N, C-alpha and C positions, 0 to 999 in steps of 0.2 A: 722814449717806449712806451707801450700803452698795452692794452689788453686786448684782444678783438672781441667784440661784442656777441656773434655767433657762437666762437667757439671756446666757452666757457661752460660748463656744468656741475651740478654741488649732487650726487646722488650717494646712494647707500648702498655699500657689497652687502651678499646675502647672511652675512658674518656680524652686517651691523655697524661696520665700522666706513664713516663717514666718506667720502672721496669725491677730491676737487681737483678738475678738470679745466684746465686753460690753455690759450696761444697769445704769444705775444707776438708783438709788430715792431721792427725796429725803427726808430726816429730817423729827422735827417742826419745826425751828426756819430748814431751809431749802427753797430750790426747786430745780428744774431747772435755773430762769433763772439761778440765781446760780453756777455751774458755769461757772471759766474755761478750765479744761483739765485733762488728765491725765496724771502724769510714769510711765510704764512702766519698772519695776523687773526687772531679770532675773538669776536667779542659775543659775552653770555654775560646773564644778567647784571648788566650794566661794566662789566669788568672787561677790560683789553689785556691780552697775552701774546704771547708768542707760541705758535702750537709746534711750529719746527720749520726746516728749510727742504728745498725741493732743486732737483737740477733738471736741465732742459734735456732733450732727448736728441738737441741738435738743430732741430727745424724749428725753436721757438715754442715746442709744447711740454706742456709741462703736466703731471700728476702727482698729488698727492694724498696719502691715506692717513685719514686723521685717529690715529689712536687713542690720543690722550680726551676723545668726546664720544668713544663707543658706546660708555653707559650713561651718559649724560641725558637728560629728558628734558628739552624744551628748545627755545631757538638758538641758532649760531650764526651770526655771520661772517663771512670771511673775506681778508683784503691779504694783496699783496706788494711787499715793497721788493725790488729788484735791484740787486746788487751785481755791479760792472767789476771785470776784471782788475781796473786799476783804482778798484775800492768805493767810487762814487755809488751812492743808493738813489734811487727815483724817488719820487712821491708814492702814495700808498695809491693802490689802484683796487677798488670795491670789486670784490670777485661773486659775491650772494648771498644768501640766506637761506637754510632751510631751518624746518620743524622737524626735530628728532623725536618720536613718540616711541615708547615703550614696544623693544623690536621683538619679545618672546614672551607675551604676558601668559601664554599659556604653563610657563615654567616658574612662574613664582608661587609663593608660599599661598597656601589658598587658607582661610579661615575654615576652625574645626567646628563639625557638625555639633549641636547642641543639644 
């Protein structure tokens, strides 16, 4: 199982939620139907944590909305580990990195005029 290089992207929704999209292809001994789910791993500030899980649409395409990092400001890197129906887990596949800037700076508190 692998991640299709051309079919992966990390963007931000209009509300600031990071959206991770990627496609998987089956290997020699597996099929797309054998994939149970993907575990999304994120790394920020040098710490690695599990963000959540996502399921395929049946064709090997996945979409994950990362609500945990909506208000985070800084760089976040994402990877996925695929879990098969028989419980086997794939190696970690790197998906990409995004720089999350302040989404709505005009809504933040402004300094009082002196």
